[in-house]
TORKOL-4160 file (C-alpha; in steps of 0.2 Angstrom, whole numbers, padded with zeros to 4 digits, m for minus):
239
<pt num="1" X="0067" Y="m0020" Z="m0093"/>
<pt num="2" X="0054" Y="m0009" Z="m0085"/>
<pt num="3" X="0056" Y="0003" Z="m0070"/>
<pt num="4" X="0059" Y="m0001" Z="m0052"/>
<pt num="5" X="0045" Y="m0005" Z="m0041"/>
<pt num="6" X="0047" Y="m0005" Z="m0021"/>
<pt num="7" X="0035" Y="m0014" Z="m0011"/>
<pt num="8" X="0034" Y="m0015" Z="0008"/>
<pt num="9" X="0025" Y="m0029" Z="0018"/>
<pt num="10" X="0027" Y="m0039" Z="0002"/>
<pt num="11" X="0028" Y="m0056" Z="0011"/>
<pt num="12" X="0009" Y="m0059" Z="0011"/>
<pt num="13" X="m0008" Y="m0052" Z="0007"/>
<pt num="14" X="m0009" Y="m0037" Z="m0003"/>
<pt num="15" X="0009" Y="m0035" Z="m0005"/>
<pt num="16" X="0012" Y="m0053" Z="m0011"/>
<pt num="17" X="m0002" Y="m0051" Z="m0023"/>
<pt num="18" X="0005" Y="m0033" Z="m0030"/>
<pt num="19" X="0022" Y="m0041" Z="m0032"/>
<pt num="20" X="0016" Y="m0055" Z="m0041"/>
<pt num="21" X="0007" Y="m0044" Z="m0053"/>
<pt num="22" X="0021" Y="m0031" Z="m0057"/>
<pt num="23" X="0032" Y="m0045" Z="m0059"/>
<pt num="24" X="0021" Y="m0053" Z="m0072"/>
<pt num="25" X="0020" Y="m0036" Z="m0081"/>
<pt num="26" X="0040" Y="m0036" Z="m0082"/>
<pt num="27" X="0045" Y="m0025" Z="m0068"/>
<pt num="28" X="0061" Y="m0027" Z="m0057"/>
<pt num="29" X="0056" Y="m0027" Z="m0039"/>
<pt num="30" X="0063" Y="m0022" Z="m0022"/>
<pt num="31" X="0052" Y="m0033" Z="m0009"/>
<pt num="32" X="0053" Y="m0028" Z="0009"/>
<pt num="33" X="0048" Y="m0037" Z="0024"/>
<pt num="34" X="0054" Y="m0044" Z="0040"/>
<pt num="35" X="0051" Y="m0062" Z="0034"/>
<pt num="36" X="0064" Y="m0063" Z="0020"/>
<pt num="37" X="0061" Y="m0082" Z="0019"/>
<pt num="38" X="0043" Y="m0079" Z="0013"/>
<pt num="39" X="0050" Y="m0065" Z="0001"/>
<pt num="40" X="0061" Y="m0078" Z="m0007"/>
<pt num="41" X="0050" Y="m0091" Z="m0007"/>
<pt num="42" X="0040" Y="m0080" Z="m0021"/>
<pt num="43" X="0054" Y="m0084" Z="m0032"/>
<pt num="44" X="0051" Y="m0069" Z="m0044"/>
<pt num="45" X="0063" Y="m0065" Z="m0057"/>
<pt num="46" X="0072" Y="m0048" Z="m0055"/>
<pt num="47" X="0067" Y="m0046" Z="m0038"/>
<pt num="48" X="0078" Y="m0041" Z="m0023"/>
<pt num="49" X="0072" Y="m0047" Z="m0007"/>
<pt num="50" X="0078" Y="m0037" Z="0009"/>
<pt num="51" X="0073" Y="m0040" Z="0027"/>
<pt num="52" X="0070" Y="m0023" Z="0033"/>
<pt num="53" X="0060" Y="m0016" Z="0048"/>
<pt num="54" X="0052" Y="m0001" Z="0039"/>
<pt num="55" X="0052" Y="0009" Z="0056"/>
<pt num="56" X="0071" Y="0010" Z="0053"/>
<pt num="57" X="0073" Y="0024" Z="0042"/>
<pt num="58" X="0091" Y="0022" Z="0038"/>
<pt num="59" X="0090" Y="0004" Z="0035"/>
<pt num="60" X="0075" Y="0007" Z="0022"/>
<pt num="61" X="0084" Y="0021" Z="0013"/>
<pt num="62" X="0100" Y="0009" Z="0011"/>
<pt num="63" X="0089" Y="m0005" Z="0004"/>
<pt num="64" X="0081" Y="0006" Z="m0008"/>
<pt num="65" X="0097" Y="0014" Z="m0013"/>
<pt num="66" X="0105" Y="m0003" Z="m0016"/>
<pt num="67" X="0090" Y="m0009" Z="m0027"/>
<pt num="68" X="0092" Y="0007" Z="m0037"/>
<pt num="69" X="0111" Y="0004" Z="m0041"/>
<pt num="70" X="0106" Y="m0012" Z="m0050"/>
<pt num="71" X="0088" Y="m0007" Z="m0058"/>
<pt num="72" X="0088" Y="0011" Z="m0058"/>
<pt num="73" X="0079" Y="0024" Z="m0048"/>
<pt num="74" X="0062" Y="0019" Z="m0041"/>
<pt num="75" X="0047" Y="0023" Z="m0052"/>
<pt num="76" X="0034" Y="0017" Z="m0039"/>
<pt num="77" X="0034" Y="0015" Z="m0021"/>
<pt num="78" X="0019" Y="0004" Z="m0014"/>
<pt num="79" X="0018" Y="0008" Z="0005"/>
<pt num="80" X="0008" Y="m0007" Z="0010"/>
<pt num="81" X="0017" Y="m0013" Z="0027"/>
<pt num="82" X="0005" Y="m0010" Z="0042"/>
<pt num="83" X="m0004" Y="m0019" Z="0056"/>
<pt num="84" X="m0021" Y="m0020" Z="0061"/>
<pt num="85" X="m0024" Y="m0022" Z="0080"/>
<pt num="86" X="m0042" Y="m0019" Z="0085"/>
<pt num="87" X="m0047" Y="m0016" Z="0102"/>
<pt num="88" X="m0057" Y="m0004" Z="0114"/>
<pt num="89" X="m0048" Y="0010" Z="0120"/>
<pt num="90" X="m0053" Y="0008" Z="0138"/>
<pt num="91" X="m0046" Y="m0010" Z="0139"/>
<pt num="92" X="m0032" Y="m0012" Z="0123"/>
<pt num="93" X="m0015" Y="m0014" Z="0129"/>
<pt num="94" X="m0006" Y="0002" Z="0124"/>
<pt num="95" X="0010" Y="m0006" Z="0117"/>
<pt num="96" X="m0003" Y="m0011" Z="0103"/>
<pt num="97" X="m0007" Y="0007" Z="0099"/>
<pt num="98" X="0012" Y="0010" Z="0097"/>
<pt num="99" X="0016" Y="m0003" Z="0087"/>
<pt num="100" X="0001" Y="0002" Z="0074"/>
<pt num="101" X="0008" Y="0021" Z="0073"/>
<pt num="102" X="0025" Y="0014" Z="0071"/>
<pt num="103" X="0020" Y="0004" Z="0056"/>
<pt num="104" X="0006" Y="0013" Z="0049"/>
<pt num="105" X="0011" Y="0030" Z="0050"/>
<pt num="106" X="0030" Y="0033" Z="0054"/>
<pt num="107" X="0035" Y="0019" Z="0041"/>
<pt num="108" X="0025" Y="0026" Z="0028"/>
<pt num="109" X="0034" Y="0043" Z="0032"/>
<pt num="110" X="0050" Y="0034" Z="0031"/>
<pt num="111" X="0048" Y="0026" Z="0014"/>
<pt num="112" X="0041" Y="0042" Z="0008"/>
<pt num="113" X="0055" Y="0052" Z="0013"/>
<pt num="114" X="0068" Y="0039" Z="0006"/>
<pt num="115" X="0061" Y="0041" Z="m0013"/>
<pt num="116" X="0053" Y="0058" Z="m0014"/>
<pt num="117" X="0070" Y="0068" Z="m0016"/>
<pt num="118" X="0074" Y="0059" Z="m0032"/>
<pt num="119" X="0057" Y="0059" Z="m0038"/>
<pt num="120" X="0056" Y="0078" Z="m0037"/>
<pt num="121" X="0072" Y="0080" Z="m0043"/>
<pt num="122" X="0069" Y="0071" Z="m0059"/>
<pt num="123" X="0051" Y="0075" Z="m0060"/>
<pt num="124" X="0042" Y="0059" Z="m0061"/>
<pt num="125" X="0037" Y="0045" Z="m0050"/>
<pt num="126" X="0023" Y="0037" Z="m0040"/>
<pt num="127" X="0019" Y="0034" Z="m0022"/>
<pt num="128" X="0005" Y="0023" Z="m0018"/>
<pt num="129" X="m0001" Y="0022" Z="0000"/>
<pt num="130" X="m0012" Y="0007" Z="0007"/>
<pt num="131" X="m0025" Y="0015" Z="0018"/>
<pt num="132" X="m0042" Y="0008" Z="0023"/>
<pt num="133" X="m0060" Y="0013" Z="0022"/>
<pt num="134" X="m0056" Y="0014" Z="0042"/>
<pt num="135" X="m0047" Y="0029" Z="0036"/>
<pt num="136" X="m0063" Y="0038" Z="0029"/>
<pt num="137" X="m0075" Y="0032" Z="0043"/>
<pt num="138" X="m0075" Y="0024" Z="0060"/>
<pt num="139" X="m0079" Y="0007" Z="0066"/>
<pt num="140" X="m0082" Y="m0001" Z="0083"/>
<pt num="141" X="m0065" Y="m0007" Z="0093"/>
<pt num="142" X="m0056" Y="0002" Z="0078"/>
<pt num="143" X="m0052" Y="0019" Z="0087"/>
<pt num="144" X="m0032" Y="0018" Z="0086"/>
<pt num="145" X="m0032" Y="0009" Z="0069"/>
<pt num="146" X="m0044" Y="0021" Z="0062"/>
<pt num="147" X="m0033" Y="0035" Z="0069"/>
<pt num="148" X="m0017" Y="0028" Z="0060"/>
<pt num="149" X="m0027" Y="0026" Z="0043"/>
<pt num="150" X="m0035" Y="0043" Z="0044"/>
<pt num="151" X="m0016" Y="0050" Z="0046"/>
<pt num="152" X="m0012" Y="0041" Z="0031"/>
<pt num="153" X="m0026" Y="0048" Z="0021"/>
<pt num="154" X="m0021" Y="0066" Z="0027"/>
<pt num="155" X="m0003" Y="0063" Z="0024"/>
<pt num="156" X="m0006" Y="0057" Z="0006"/>
<pt num="157" X="m0016" Y="0072" Z="0002"/>
<pt num="158" X="m0005" Y="0084" Z="0010"/>
<pt num="159" X="0011" Y="0077" Z="0001"/>
<pt num="160" X="0002" Y="0075" Z="m0015"/>
<pt num="161" X="0000" Y="0094" Z="m0016"/>
<pt num="162" X="0018" Y="0098" Z="m0012"/>
<pt num="163" X="0024" Y="0087" Z="m0026"/>
<pt num="164" X="0010" Y="0090" Z="m0038"/>
<pt num="165" X="0021" Y="0103" Z="m0048"/>
<pt num="166" X="0035" Y="0091" Z="m0050"/>
<pt num="167" X="0024" Y="0078" Z="m0059"/>
<pt num="168" X="0025" Y="0066" Z="m0044"/>
<pt num="169" X="0009" Y="0057" Z="m0041"/>
<pt num="170" X="0003" Y="0052" Z="m0023"/>
<pt num="171" X="m0012" Y="0039" Z="m0023"/>
<pt num="172" X="m0021" Y="0033" Z="m0008"/>
<pt num="173" X="m0029" Y="0015" Z="m0009"/>
<pt num="174" X="m0043" Y="0012" Z="0003"/>
<pt num="175" X="m0048" Y="m0007" Z="0004"/>
<pt num="176" X="m0063" Y="m0012" Z="0015"/>
<pt num="177" X="m0063" Y="m0030" Z="0022"/>
<pt num="178" X="m0050" Y="m0040" Z="0012"/>
<pt num="179" X="m0046" Y="m0059" Z="0015"/>
<pt num="180" X="m0028" Y="m0058" Z="0022"/>
<pt num="181" X="m0019" Y="m0062" Z="0038"/>
<pt num="182" X="m0021" Y="m0045" Z="0045"/>
<pt num="183" X="m0035" Y="m0049" Z="0056"/>
<pt num="184" X="m0024" Y="m0061" Z="0064"/>
<pt num="185" X="m0013" Y="m0047" Z="0072"/>
<pt num="186" X="m0029" Y="m0044" Z="0083"/>
<pt num="187" X="m0027" Y="m0052" Z="0100"/>
<pt num="188" X="m0045" Y="m0051" Z="0106"/>
<pt num="189" X="m0054" Y="m0067" Z="0101"/>
<pt num="190" X="m0070" Y="m0060" Z="0104"/>
<pt num="191" X="m0066" Y="m0045" Z="0092"/>
<pt num="192" X="m0059" Y="m0058" Z="0080"/>
<pt num="193" X="m0075" Y="m0069" Z="0079"/>
<pt num="194" X="m0085" Y="m0054" Z="0077"/>
<pt num="195" X="m0076" Y="m0048" Z="0063"/>
<pt num="196" X="m0076" Y="m0066" Z="0054"/>
<pt num="197" X="m0096" Y="m0066" Z="0056"/>
<pt num="198" X="m0097" Y="m0049" Z="0048"/>
<pt num="199" X="m0087" Y="m0055" Z="0033"/>
<pt num="200" X="m0098" Y="m0070" Z="0033"/>
<pt num="201" X="m0113" Y="m0060" Z="0032"/>
<pt num="202" X="m0107" Y="m0052" Z="0015"/>
<pt num="203" X="m0105" Y="m0070" Z="0009"/>
<pt num="204" X="m0086" Y="m0067" Z="0007"/>
<pt num="205" X="m0076" Y="m0052" Z="0004"/>
<pt num="206" X="m0062" Y="m0046" Z="m0009"/>
<pt num="207" X="m0046" Y="m0055" Z="m0011"/>
<pt num="208" X="m0028" Y="m0047" Z="m0012"/>
<pt num="209" X="m0029" Y="m0049" Z="m0031"/>
<pt num="210" X="m0043" Y="m0037" Z="m0032"/>
<pt num="211" X="m0033" Y="m0023" Z="m0024"/>
<pt num="212" X="m0017" Y="m0028" Z="m0034"/>
<pt num="213" X="m0026" Y="m0025" Z="m0050"/>
<pt num="214" X="m0033" Y="m0009" Z="m0044"/>
<pt num="215" X="m0014" Y="m0004" Z="m0039"/>
<pt num="216" X="m0008" Y="m0009" Z="m0056"/>
<pt num="217" X="m0023" Y="0002" Z="m0064"/>
<pt num="218" X="m0019" Y="0017" Z="m0056"/>
<pt num="219" X="0000" Y="0016" Z="m0058"/>
<pt num="220" X="m0003" Y="0012" Z="m0077"/>
<pt num="221" X="m0011" Y="0029" Z="m0080"/>
<pt num="222" X="m0001" Y="0041" Z="m0089"/>
<pt num="223" X="0010" Y="0051" Z="m0078"/>
<pt num="224" X="0000" Y="0067" Z="m0080"/>
<pt num="225" X="m0016" Y="0058" Z="m0073"/>
<pt num="226" X="m0016" Y="0055" Z="m0054"/>
<pt num="227" X="m0030" Y="0045" Z="m0047"/>
<pt num="228" X="m0029" Y="0053" Z="m0030"/>
<pt num="229" X="m0039" Y="0041" Z="m0020"/>
<pt num="230" X="m0048" Y="0023" Z="m0024"/>
<pt num="231" X="m0060" Y="0015" Z="m0012"/>
<pt num="232" X="m0062" Y="m0004" Z="m0015"/>
<pt num="233" X="m0074" Y="m0015" Z="m0006"/>
<pt num="234" X="m0085" Y="m0029" Z="m0009"/>
<pt num="235" X="m0102" Y="m0025" Z="m0016"/>
<pt num="236" X="m0111" Y="m0031" Z="m0001"/>
<pt num="237" X="m0102" Y="m0022" Z="0012"/>
<pt num="238" X="m0111" Y="m0008" Z="0018"/>
<pt num="239" X="m0101" Y="0004" Z="0028"/>
C-alpha cells in the first residue's frame, strides 16, 4: 500500500476530485470535511472519513494521528478547505470576513502544524496548499478574499524556506475560476450573476479534475524536486 494522503475540504469540488485521483493511484486517505455523509458517499477504499471543523486544531490533530495509526505517517497534506464570500468592504457583513480568515488562513496553519513536526523529523513529506489566482492579483469585490489568499501564498513560501533543509516540500496551487460550489457561498446575488457572466464569457472554465491532475503531478515529482507554485486557469481567462 502506498503512503497516506490527507485532504481537507474533501466533500466536494477540488477536494473530492483529488481524493478520487489519489485513491485510483492506490493511496490510503484521510478525508476531512464537515459533511461526513458526502465523504462516505464517495465509497473510496482505504479511506477514513472524519467530520472535523478544520478551525479546531486539537480535533484536526487527533483525526490525523488516528489515521496515521492505521496507515502510517502522512506523506502529503492537501490543504483544500476554504470559503469564498465575495463582497465590497464598505457593505459586506463583517462576519463573512471572519469566516474566510478562519477557514482560508487559520485552518491552513492548523493543518500544517499538525503534520510538520513529523515530516521534519523523518526528513520527508509534502504540503500542498490550495490558494487562488486571487492570491496573486486583485479582483473587484474580492478584497477580503484576496487578503486570505495572499496570506496563503506568503505563508506557504515562508514555511517552504523554513523546512527545505529537512527535505519537506511546500507547494502552492493557484487555480483561476473553477466550476465548483465555491461561488454559492457568496450572499450577493448581483455578484454571483456577474461572476457567472464572466465564466460564460470564457466559454466555460476549468473543472476540479484539472486541478486534481495538477496536484498529482507536483506530488509525484521526486522528493528532491519542489514545484513551488503552479497557476492553473482556463486558457481564455485573462486576469
